[in-house]
C-alpha positions in Angstrom: 4.6 -15.9 -10.7 5.6 -18.3 -7.9 6.2 -16.9 -4.5 9.8 -16.5 -3.4 11.2 -19.1 -0.9 11.2 -16.3 1.8 7.4 -16.2 1.7 6.2 -17.7 5.1 3.4 -19.5 3.2 5.7 -20.9 0.5 6.3 -24.3 2.2 2.6 -24.6 3.3 1.5 -24.0 -0.3 4.1 -26.4 -1.6 2.9 -29.1 0.8 -0.8 -28.6 -0.2 0.0 -28.7 -3.9 2.1 -31.8 -3.6 -0.6 -33.5 -1.5 -3.2 -32.6 -4.2 -1.2 -34.1 -7.1 0.3 -37.2 -5.6 -2.1 -37.8 -2.7 -1.4 -37.0 1.0 -0.6 -40.6 2.0 2.0 -41.1 -0.7 3.5 -37.6 0.0 3.8 -38.4 3.7 5.5 -41.7 2.9 7.9 -40.1 0.5 8.9 -37.5 3.0 9.2 -40.2 5.7 11.4 -42.3 3.4 13.8 -39.4 2.7 14.0 -38.7 6.5 14.8 -42.4 7.1 17.6 -42.4 4.5 19.1 -39.3 6.1 18.8 -40.8 9.6 20.3 -44.1 8.6 23.3 -42.4 7.1 23.9 -40.1 10.1 23.3 -42.9 12.6 25.8 -45.2 10.8 28.5 -42.5 10.9 27.8 -41.9 14.6 27.9 -45.6 15.4 31.1 -46.2 13.5 32.8 -43.3 15.4 31.3 -44.5 18.7 32.4 -48.1 18.2 36.0 -47.2 17.3 36.3 -45.0 20.3 34.7 -47.6 22.6 37.0 -50.3 21.2 40.0 -48.0 21.7 39.2 -47.4 25.4 38.5 -51.1 26.0 41.9 -51.9 24.6 43.6 -48.9 26.5 44.4 -46.8 23.4 43.1 -43.4 22.3 41.7 -44.7 18.9 41.6 -42.3 16.0 42.7 -38.8 16.9 44.0 -37.2 13.6 41.0 -36.1 11.4 39.0 -33.5 13.3 38.7 -33.1 17.0 39.4 -36.5 18.6 39.0 -38.1 15.1 35.4 -36.8 14.9 35.6 -36.5 11.1 37.2 -39.9 10.4 33.9 -41.7 9.5 33.0 -38.8 7.1 36.4 -39.3 5.4 35.8 -43.0 5.2 32.4 -42.4 3.6 34.0 -40.0 1.0 36.7 -42.6 0.3 34.0 -45.2 -0.4 32.1 -42.8 -2.6 35.0 -42.2 -5.0 36.4 -45.8 -5.1 35.9 -47.8 -8.3 33.1 -50.3 -8.4 34.8 -53.6 -9.5 33.1 -56.8 -10.7 35.1 -60.0 -10.5 35.7 -62.0 -13.7 33.2 -64.9 -13.8 30.7 -63.3 -11.4 27.0 -63.1 -12.2 26.9 -59.4 -12.9 23.2 -58.9 -12.4 23.0 -60.7 -9.1 26.3 -59.1 -8.0 24.9 -55.6 -8.6 21.5 -56.1 -6.9 22.8 -58.0 -3.8 23.7 -54.9 -1.7 20.3 -53.4 -2.4 18.5 -56.6 -1.4 20.5 -56.5 1.9 19.7 -52.8 2.5 16.0 -52.9 1.6 14.8 -54.5 4.9 16.5 -51.6 6.8 14.3 -49.0 5.1 11.1 -51.1 5.7 11.9 -51.6 9.4 12.4 -47.9 10.0 8.9 -47.2 8.5 7.1 -48.8 11.5 9.5 -48.1 14.4 7.9 -45.6 16.8 10.5 -43.1 17.9 7.7 -41.5 20.0 4.0 -41.9 20.3 3.4 -39.8 17.2 6.8 -39.9 15.4 6.4 -42.9 13.2 6.0 -43.0 9.4 3.3 -45.7 9.5 1.7 -47.0 12.7 0.3 -50.2 11.4 -1.3 -53.1 13.4 1.2 -55.7 12.0 4.4 -53.6 12.5 6.3 -56.4 14.3 5.3 -59.0 11.7 6.4 -56.6 8.9 9.9 -56.2 10.4 10.3 -60.0 10.9 9.0 -60.8 7.4 11.4 -58.4 5.6 14.3 -59.3 7.8 14.3 -62.6 5.9 15.4 -60.7 2.8 18.6 -59.9 4.5 19.9 -63.4 4.4 18.6 -63.8 0.8 20.8 -60.8 -0.2 23.8 -62.3 1.6 23.3 -65.6 -0.2 23.0 -63.8 -3.5 26.2 -61.8 -2.8 28.2 -65.0 -1.9 26.9 -67.0 -4.9 27.3 -64.2 -7.5 30.9 -63.3 -6.4 32.4 -66.4 -8.0 34.6 -66.8 -4.9 34.9 -69.8 -2.6 35.4 -67.7 0.5 32.3 -65.6 -0.3 30.2 -68.7 -1.0 31.3 -70.4 2.3 30.4 -67.2 4.2 27.0 -67.0 2.5 26.2 -70.6 3.4 27.3 -70.0 7.0 25.0 -67.0 7.1 22.0 -69.0 5.9 22.4 -71.7 8.5 23.1 -69.2 11.2 20.0 -67.1 10.4 17.8 -70.1 10.2 19.0 -71.2 13.7 18.7 -67.9 15.4 15.5 -66.6 13.8 13.6 -69.2 15.8 14.5 -68.1 19.3 14.0 -64.5 18.3 10.4 -65.2 17.2 9.7 -67.4 20.2 10.9 -64.7 22.7 9.0 -62.0 20.9 5.9 -64.1 20.8 5.9 -64.2 24.6 5.4 -60.4 24.6 2.8 -60.6 21.9 0.8 -63.1 24.0 0.9 -60.7 26.9 -0.4 -57.7 24.8 -2.5 -59.5 22.2 -1.1 -57.1 19.6 1.6 -56.9 16.9 1.4 -53.1 16.9 4.6 -51.6 18.3 2.9 -48.6 19.8 0.3 -50.9 21.5 3.1 -53.0 23.0 4.7 -49.8 24.4 1.4 -48.6 25.8 1.0 -51.9 27.6 4.2 -51.1 29.6 2.8 -48.0 31.2 3.4 -49.3 34.7 6.1 -52.1 34.4 8.5 -52.8 31.7 8.2 -56.3 30.2 11.9 -57.0 31.0 10.6 -57.5 34.6 8.0 -60.0 33.5 10.1 -61.6 30.7 13.8 -61.6 31.8 14.5 -64.9 30.1 12.9 -63.8 26.8 14.8 -60.5 26.9 18.2 -62.3 27.3 17.4 -64.8 24.5 16.1 -62.0 22.2 19.3 -59.9 22.7 21.7 -62.8 22.2 19.9 -64.2 19.2 19.3 -60.8 17.5 23.0 -60.0 17.9 23.8 -63.2 16.1 21.3 -62.3 13.4 23.2 -59.1 12.7 26.5 -61.1 12.3 28.2 -59.2 15.1 31.1 -60.6 17.1 31.2 -63.1 18.7 28.7 -64.4 16.1 30.3 -63.0 12.9 31.0 -66.4 11.4 29.8 -65.5 7.9 32.5 -62.8 7.6 35.2 -64.2 9.8 38.3 -62.4 8.6 40.7 -64.9 10.0 39.1 -67.7 7.9 37.3 -66.2 5.0 39.1 -62.9 4.2 35.8 -60.9 4.6 33.2 -63.6 3.9 30.3 -62.9 1.7 31.3 -59.3 0.8 35.0 -60.0 0.0 34.7 -59.0 -3.7 32.6 -55.9 -3.1 34.1 -52.4 -3.3 33.1 -48.7 -3.1 29.5 -48.0 -2.4 28.5 -51.6 -2.9 30.6 -52.5 0.1 29.3 -49.3 1.9 25.7 -50.6 1.6 26.6 -53.8 3.4 28.3 -51.7 6.0 25.3 -49.3 6.3 23.0 -52.3 6.6 25.1 -53.9 9.4 25.1 -50.8 11.6 21.4 -50.0 10.8 20.4 -53.5 11.7 22.2 -53.1 15.0 20.1 -50.0 15.7 16.9 -51.8 14.6 17.7 -54.8 17.0 18.2 -52.3 19.8 15.0 -50.5 18.9 13.0 -53.7 19.0 14.5 -54.6 22.3 13.6 -51.2 23.7 10.0 -51.5 22.3 9.4 -55.1 23.5 11.2 -55.0 26.9 12.1 -51.4 28.0 8.9 -49.5 27.4 10.0 -47.8 24.2 9.4 -44.1 24.3 7.8 -44.2 27.8 9.5 -42.3 30.5 9.1 -39.4 33.0 9.9 -35.7 32.4 11.9 -36.0 29.1 10.1 -36.2 25.7 9.4 -39.7 24.3 11.9 -39.3 21.5 14.8 -38.7 24.0 13.8 -41.7 26.1 13.6 -43.9 23.1 17.0 -42.9 21.8 18.6 -43.2 25.3 17.3 -46.8 25.6 18.3 -47.8 22.1 21.8 -46.4 22.3 22.2 -48.1 25.7 21.5 -51.5 24.1 23.8 -50.6 21.2 26.5 -49.8 23.7 26.1 -53.3 25.3 26.3 -54.9 21.8 29.5 -53.0 21.0 31.1 -53.8 24.3 30.3 -57.5 23.8 32.0 -57.4 20.4 35.3 -56.1 21.8 35.1 -58.4 24.9 34.3 -61.9 23.8 36.2 -64.0 21.2 34.6 -65.4 18.1 32.9 -68.7 18.5 33.5 -71.8 16.4 30.8 -72.6 13.8 29.7 -75.8 15.5 29.6 -74.0 18.9 27.4 -71.3 17.4 24.9 -73.7 16.0 24.8 -75.9 19.1 24.2 -72.9 21.3 21.1 -72.0 19.4 19.6 -75.5 18.8 20.4 -77.0 22.1 20.2 -74.0 24.5 18.4 -71.0 23.2 15.5 -72.7 21.4 14.6 -75.1 24.2 14.6 -72.2 26.8 12.6 -70.0 24.4 10.0 -72.7 24.0 9.8 -73.3 27.7 9.4 -69.6 28.3 6.6 -69.3 25.7 4.7 -72.3 27.2 5.2 -71.0 30.7 3.9 -67.5 29.7 0.8 -69.0 28.1 0.1 -71.1 31.2 0.4 -68.1 33.5 -1.8 -66.0 31.2 -4.4 -68.8 31.2 -4.4 -69.1 35.0 -4.4 -65.4 35.7 -6.9 -64.6 33.0 
Protein backbone atom coordinates (compact mmCIF):
# COMPACT_ATOMS: atom_id res chain seq x y z
CA UNK A 1 0.00 0.00 0.00
CA UNK A 2 1.47 3.38 -1.02
CA UNK A 3 2.16 5.88 1.76
CA UNK A 4 -0.30 8.75 2.16
CA UNK A 5 0.75 12.22 0.90
CA UNK A 6 1.08 13.37 4.52
CA UNK A 7 4.04 11.05 5.01
CA UNK A 8 7.17 13.28 5.27
CA UNK A 9 9.11 10.78 3.14
CA UNK A 10 6.46 10.58 0.43
CA UNK A 11 7.99 13.19 -1.90
CA UNK A 12 11.53 11.90 -1.30
CA UNK A 13 10.46 8.37 -2.24
CA UNK A 14 8.55 9.67 -5.25
CA UNK A 15 11.63 11.58 -6.46
CA UNK A 16 13.88 8.53 -6.04
CA UNK A 17 11.47 6.23 -7.87
CA UNK A 18 10.96 8.69 -10.71
CA UNK A 19 14.73 9.16 -11.03
CA UNK A 20 15.18 5.38 -11.14
CA UNK A 21 12.66 4.78 -13.94
CA UNK A 22 13.27 7.77 -16.23
CA UNK A 23 16.80 8.74 -15.19
CA UNK A 24 17.86 11.62 -12.93
CA UNK A 25 18.93 13.90 -15.79
CA UNK A 26 15.63 13.55 -17.66
CA UNK A 27 13.65 13.93 -14.45
CA UNK A 28 15.44 17.15 -13.50
CA UNK A 29 14.88 18.50 -17.02
CA UNK A 30 11.18 17.64 -16.85
CA UNK A 31 10.73 19.39 -13.51
CA UNK A 32 12.72 22.37 -14.79
CA UNK A 33 10.55 22.59 -17.92
CA UNK A 34 7.35 22.62 -15.84
CA UNK A 35 8.83 25.32 -13.60
CA UNK A 36 9.77 27.37 -16.69
CA UNK A 37 6.24 27.13 -18.12
CA UNK A 38 4.80 28.27 -14.78
CA UNK A 39 7.25 31.16 -14.50
CA UNK A 40 6.67 32.26 -18.11
CA UNK A 41 2.92 32.44 -17.51
CA UNK A 42 3.14 34.34 -14.21
CA UNK A 43 5.87 36.65 -15.57
CA UNK A 44 3.78 37.52 -18.64
CA UNK A 45 0.74 38.37 -16.51
CA UNK A 46 2.89 40.54 -14.22
CA UNK A 47 4.54 42.34 -17.14
CA UNK A 48 1.20 43.01 -18.83
CA UNK A 49 -0.16 44.55 -15.63
CA UNK A 50 3.04 46.52 -15.07
CA UNK A 51 3.15 47.84 -18.63
CA UNK A 52 -0.48 48.98 -18.58
CA UNK A 53 0.05 50.77 -15.27
CA UNK A 54 3.32 52.38 -16.40
CA UNK A 55 1.69 53.47 -19.66
CA UNK A 56 -1.22 54.96 -17.71
CA UNK A 57 1.02 57.01 -15.45
CA UNK A 58 3.15 58.20 -18.38
CA UNK A 59 -0.04 59.40 -20.08
CA UNK A 60 -1.38 60.90 -16.80
CA UNK A 61 -4.29 58.49 -16.35
CA UNK A 62 -4.96 55.79 -13.72
CA UNK A 63 -5.11 52.89 -16.23
CA UNK A 64 -7.29 49.90 -15.34
CA UNK A 65 -8.97 50.15 -11.93
CA UNK A 66 -12.13 47.99 -12.09
CA UNK A 67 -11.19 44.29 -11.83
CA UNK A 68 -9.52 43.64 -8.49
CA UNK A 69 -7.54 46.13 -6.42
CA UNK A 70 -6.23 48.76 -8.87
CA UNK A 71 -7.10 46.40 -11.71
CA UNK A 72 -4.76 43.71 -10.39
CA UNK A 73 -6.89 40.86 -11.78
CA UNK A 74 -7.36 42.36 -15.25
CA UNK A 75 -4.54 40.31 -16.89
CA UNK A 76 -6.01 37.14 -15.36
CA UNK A 77 -9.41 37.97 -16.84
CA UNK A 78 -7.78 38.62 -20.22
CA UNK A 79 -6.10 35.21 -20.01
CA UNK A 80 -9.42 33.53 -19.19
CA UNK A 81 -11.04 35.33 -22.13
CA UNK A 82 -8.36 34.05 -24.52
CA UNK A 83 -8.74 30.52 -23.14
CA UNK A 84 -12.45 30.35 -23.96
CA UNK A 85 -12.36 32.15 -27.32
CA UNK A 86 -12.93 30.14 -30.46
CA UNK A 87 -9.91 29.10 -32.51
CA UNK A 88 -10.67 30.24 -36.05
CA UNK A 89 -8.80 29.37 -39.24
CA UNK A 90 -9.22 31.65 -42.28
CA UNK A 91 -10.57 30.27 -45.53
CA UNK A 92 -7.69 29.56 -47.89
CA UNK A 93 -5.07 29.38 -45.13
CA UNK A 94 -2.51 26.58 -44.96
CA UNK A 95 -4.08 24.83 -41.98
CA UNK A 96 -1.01 22.85 -40.86
CA UNK A 97 1.38 25.81 -40.95
CA UNK A 98 -1.26 28.09 -39.43
CA UNK A 99 -1.61 25.76 -36.42
CA UNK A 100 2.11 25.17 -35.76
CA UNK A 101 3.25 28.81 -36.22
CA UNK A 102 2.47 29.94 -32.62
CA UNK A 103 4.33 26.92 -31.25
CA UNK A 104 7.37 27.63 -33.43
CA UNK A 105 7.46 31.21 -32.11
CA UNK A 106 7.05 30.09 -28.49
CA UNK A 107 9.63 27.23 -28.55
CA UNK A 108 12.77 29.46 -28.38
CA UNK A 109 11.38 31.00 -25.18
CA UNK A 110 11.42 27.65 -23.37
CA UNK A 111 14.92 26.83 -24.64
CA UNK A 112 16.33 30.19 -23.54
CA UNK A 113 15.02 29.83 -19.98
CA UNK A 114 16.77 26.46 -19.67
CA UNK A 115 20.24 28.05 -19.65
CA UNK A 116 19.55 31.43 -18.00
CA UNK A 117 21.16 31.46 -14.50
CA UNK A 118 18.76 33.09 -12.02
CA UNK A 119 21.45 32.54 -9.38
CA UNK A 120 24.77 30.69 -9.21
CA UNK A 121 22.96 27.38 -8.71
CA UNK A 122 19.39 28.12 -9.87
CA UNK A 123 19.70 27.14 -13.52
CA UNK A 124 18.14 24.14 -15.29
CA UNK A 125 21.22 23.39 -17.40
CA UNK A 126 24.55 25.19 -16.89
CA UNK A 127 26.17 24.38 -20.23
CA UNK A 128 29.33 25.81 -21.77
CA UNK A 129 27.53 27.05 -24.91
CA UNK A 130 24.55 28.68 -23.21
CA UNK A 131 24.87 32.02 -25.00
CA UNK A 132 25.27 30.29 -28.37
CA UNK A 133 22.20 28.14 -27.66
CA UNK A 134 20.02 31.20 -27.00
CA UNK A 135 21.18 32.98 -30.16
CA UNK A 136 20.77 29.82 -32.26
CA UNK A 137 17.20 29.14 -31.18
CA UNK A 138 16.22 32.80 -31.37
CA UNK A 139 16.41 32.42 -35.16
CA UNK A 140 13.39 30.11 -34.93
CA UNK A 141 11.32 33.07 -33.76
CA UNK A 142 11.50 34.83 -37.11
CA UNK A 143 10.85 31.52 -38.89
CA UNK A 144 7.63 31.14 -36.87
CA UNK A 145 6.59 34.71 -37.71
CA UNK A 146 7.25 34.08 -41.41
CA UNK A 147 5.19 30.87 -41.26
CA UNK A 148 2.35 32.74 -39.51
CA UNK A 149 2.26 35.49 -42.14
CA UNK A 150 2.52 33.11 -45.10
CA UNK A 151 -0.04 30.60 -43.82
CA UNK A 152 -2.68 33.23 -42.94
CA UNK A 153 -3.63 33.92 -46.58
CA UNK A 154 -3.75 37.61 -45.72
CA UNK A 155 -1.81 40.41 -47.43
CA UNK A 156 -1.36 42.41 -44.22
CA UNK A 157 -0.04 39.33 -42.40
CA UNK A 158 2.38 38.53 -45.24
CA UNK A 159 3.72 42.10 -45.37
CA UNK A 160 4.23 42.03 -41.60
CA UNK A 161 6.08 38.71 -41.84
CA UNK A 162 8.35 40.01 -44.61
CA UNK A 163 9.12 43.11 -42.58
CA UNK A 164 9.97 40.93 -39.59
CA UNK A 165 12.45 38.84 -41.58
CA UNK A 166 14.32 41.86 -42.91
CA UNK A 167 14.27 43.53 -39.49
CA UNK A 168 15.61 40.45 -37.69
CA UNK A 169 18.38 39.95 -40.25
CA UNK A 170 19.44 43.59 -39.84
CA UNK A 171 19.38 43.70 -36.03
CA UNK A 172 20.73 40.22 -35.32
CA UNK A 173 24.14 41.34 -36.57
CA UNK A 174 24.74 44.19 -34.06
CA UNK A 175 23.42 41.97 -31.24
CA UNK A 176 25.97 39.27 -32.04
CA UNK A 177 28.81 41.76 -32.53
CA UNK A 178 28.14 43.52 -29.21
CA UNK A 179 27.86 40.20 -27.35
CA UNK A 180 31.08 38.96 -28.96
CA UNK A 181 32.98 41.85 -27.35
CA UNK A 182 32.05 40.42 -23.94
CA UNK A 183 32.85 36.87 -25.05
CA UNK A 184 36.32 38.02 -26.14
CA UNK A 185 36.91 39.47 -22.68
CA UNK A 186 35.87 36.27 -20.86
CA UNK A 187 36.87 33.57 -23.39
CA UNK A 188 33.61 31.78 -22.56
CA UNK A 189 30.06 31.29 -23.84
CA UNK A 190 28.95 29.99 -20.45
CA UNK A 191 26.58 32.52 -18.87
CA UNK A 192 27.69 31.73 -15.31
CA UNK A 193 31.34 32.15 -16.28
CA UNK A 194 30.57 35.55 -17.83
CA UNK A 195 28.89 36.58 -14.57
CA UNK A 196 31.81 35.35 -12.45
CA UNK A 197 34.19 37.42 -14.58
CA UNK A 198 32.37 40.54 -13.32
CA UNK A 199 33.21 39.96 -9.66
CA UNK A 200 34.88 43.39 -9.36
CA UNK A 201 33.57 45.56 -12.20
CA UNK A 202 30.46 45.18 -14.35
CA UNK A 203 31.18 44.96 -18.06
CA UNK A 204 28.92 47.94 -18.76
CA UNK A 205 31.84 50.03 -17.43
CA UNK A 206 34.27 48.45 -19.91
CA UNK A 207 31.76 48.10 -22.76
CA UNK A 208 29.29 51.04 -22.63
CA UNK A 209 29.00 51.21 -26.42
CA UNK A 210 28.35 47.47 -26.71
CA UNK A 211 25.73 47.72 -23.94
CA UNK A 212 23.85 50.53 -25.70
CA UNK A 213 23.96 48.73 -29.06
CA UNK A 214 22.84 45.44 -27.50
CA UNK A 215 19.87 47.03 -25.72
CA UNK A 216 18.66 48.94 -28.79
CA UNK A 217 19.11 46.04 -31.21
CA UNK A 218 17.58 43.44 -28.90
CA UNK A 219 14.57 45.70 -28.33
CA UNK A 220 14.14 45.79 -32.11
CA UNK A 221 14.45 41.99 -32.20
CA UNK A 222 11.47 41.67 -29.85
CA UNK A 223 9.35 43.90 -32.14
CA UNK A 224 8.73 46.44 -29.40
CA UNK A 225 7.84 50.07 -30.11
CA UNK A 226 9.47 52.10 -31.63
CA UNK A 227 10.58 49.07 -33.65
CA UNK A 228 7.24 47.23 -33.97
CA UNK A 229 7.11 47.55 -37.76
CA UNK A 230 6.01 43.90 -38.37
CA UNK A 231 2.75 44.49 -36.46
CA UNK A 232 2.21 48.22 -36.96
CA UNK A 233 -1.49 48.57 -36.15
CA UNK A 234 -1.86 51.83 -38.07
CA UNK A 235 -0.68 50.17 -41.28
CA UNK A 236 -1.16 46.40 -41.03
CA UNK A 237 -4.12 45.90 -38.63
CA UNK A 238 -2.03 43.62 -36.37
CA UNK A 239 0.63 42.42 -38.79
CA UNK A 240 1.63 38.79 -38.90
CA UNK A 241 -0.85 37.66 -36.19
CA UNK A 242 -3.91 39.47 -37.60
CA UNK A 243 -5.82 36.22 -38.27
CA UNK A 244 -4.97 34.46 -35.00
CA UNK A 245 -7.45 34.20 -32.14
CA UNK A 246 -7.79 32.54 -28.73
CA UNK A 247 -4.79 30.69 -27.38
CA UNK A 248 -2.99 30.85 -30.71
CA UNK A 249 -2.87 34.63 -30.35
CA UNK A 250 -2.03 34.20 -26.64
CA UNK A 251 1.10 32.20 -27.53
CA UNK A 252 2.36 35.11 -29.66
CA UNK A 253 1.60 37.44 -26.76
CA UNK A 254 3.37 35.17 -24.26
CA UNK A 255 6.38 34.93 -26.56
CA UNK A 256 6.62 38.73 -26.91
CA UNK A 257 6.63 39.41 -23.18
CA UNK A 258 8.86 36.43 -22.43
CA UNK A 259 11.34 37.57 -25.08
CA UNK A 260 11.38 40.98 -23.40
CA UNK A 261 12.36 39.25 -20.14
CA UNK A 262 15.02 37.15 -21.93
CA UNK A 263 16.53 40.25 -23.57
CA UNK A 264 16.69 41.96 -20.18
CA UNK A 265 18.17 38.81 -18.59
CA UNK A 266 20.90 38.61 -21.24
CA UNK A 267 21.67 42.29 -20.75
CA UNK A 268 21.94 41.72 -16.99
CA UNK A 269 24.22 38.71 -17.53
CA UNK A 270 26.48 40.34 -20.09
CA UNK A 271 26.76 43.86 -18.68
CA UNK A 272 25.30 44.12 -15.15
CA UNK A 273 26.94 41.23 -13.34
CA UNK A 274 23.91 38.91 -13.40
CA UNK A 275 23.17 37.50 -9.95
CA UNK A 276 26.20 39.18 -8.33
CA UNK A 277 25.54 41.74 -5.61
CA UNK A 278 26.09 42.43 -1.91
CA UNK A 279 23.91 41.34 1.04
CA UNK A 280 20.84 40.15 -0.89
CA UNK A 281 20.59 36.63 -2.41
CA UNK A 282 21.69 36.22 -6.02
CA UNK A 283 18.13 35.52 -7.22
CA UNK A 284 16.91 38.85 -5.82
CA UNK A 285 19.77 40.78 -7.44
CA UNK A 286 19.17 39.06 -10.78
CA UNK A 287 15.43 39.83 -10.81
CA UNK A 288 16.03 43.44 -9.71
CA UNK A 289 18.44 44.03 -12.59
CA UNK A 290 16.22 42.26 -15.13
CA UNK A 291 13.06 44.15 -14.21
CA UNK A 292 14.99 47.43 -14.19
CA UNK A 293 15.93 46.81 -17.83
CA UNK A 294 12.34 45.74 -18.59
CA UNK A 295 11.15 49.03 -17.08
CA UNK A 296 13.47 50.97 -19.41
CA UNK A 297 12.14 49.04 -22.44
CA UNK A 298 8.52 49.69 -21.41
CA UNK A 299 9.13 53.40 -20.86
CA UNK A 300 10.79 53.61 -24.28
CA UNK A 301 7.69 52.06 -25.87
CA UNK A 302 5.39 54.72 -24.43
CA UNK A 303 7.79 57.60 -25.03
CA UNK A 304 9.07 57.34 -28.61
CA UNK A 305 6.99 57.24 -31.81
CA UNK A 306 7.18 54.35 -34.25
CA UNK A 307 9.91 54.71 -36.87
CA UNK A 308 9.40 54.36 -40.60
CA UNK A 309 10.59 51.10 -42.12
CA UNK A 310 13.36 52.74 -44.15
CA UNK A 311 14.57 54.61 -41.04
CA UNK A 312 14.57 51.35 -39.09
CA UNK A 313 16.77 49.55 -41.62
CA UNK A 314 19.07 52.53 -42.16
CA UNK A 315 19.65 52.87 -38.43
CA UNK A 316 20.90 49.28 -38.21
CA UNK A 317 22.97 49.00 -41.38
CA UNK A 318 24.54 52.47 -41.33
CA UNK A 319 24.86 53.20 -37.60
CA UNK A 320 24.59 50.20 -35.28
CA UNK A 321 26.57 47.68 -37.34
CA UNK A 322 29.55 49.99 -38.10
CA UNK A 323 29.78 51.07 -34.45
CA UNK A 324 29.48 47.46 -33.27
CA UNK A 325 32.27 46.41 -35.66
CA UNK A 326 34.46 49.25 -34.48
CA UNK A 327 33.84 48.31 -30.85
CA UNK A 328 34.67 44.64 -31.51
CA UNK A 329 37.94 45.48 -33.30
CA UNK A 330 38.88 48.01 -30.62
CA UNK A 331 38.17 45.45 -27.88
CA UNK A 332 40.37 42.87 -29.61
CA UNK A 333 43.18 45.40 -29.98
CA UNK A 334 43.04 46.38 -26.29
CA UNK A 335 42.98 42.71 -25.21
CA UNK A 336 46.01 42.01 -27.43
CA UNK A 337 47.97 44.99 -26.08
CA UNK A 338 47.12 44.35 -22.43
CA UNK A 339 47.50 40.58 -22.70
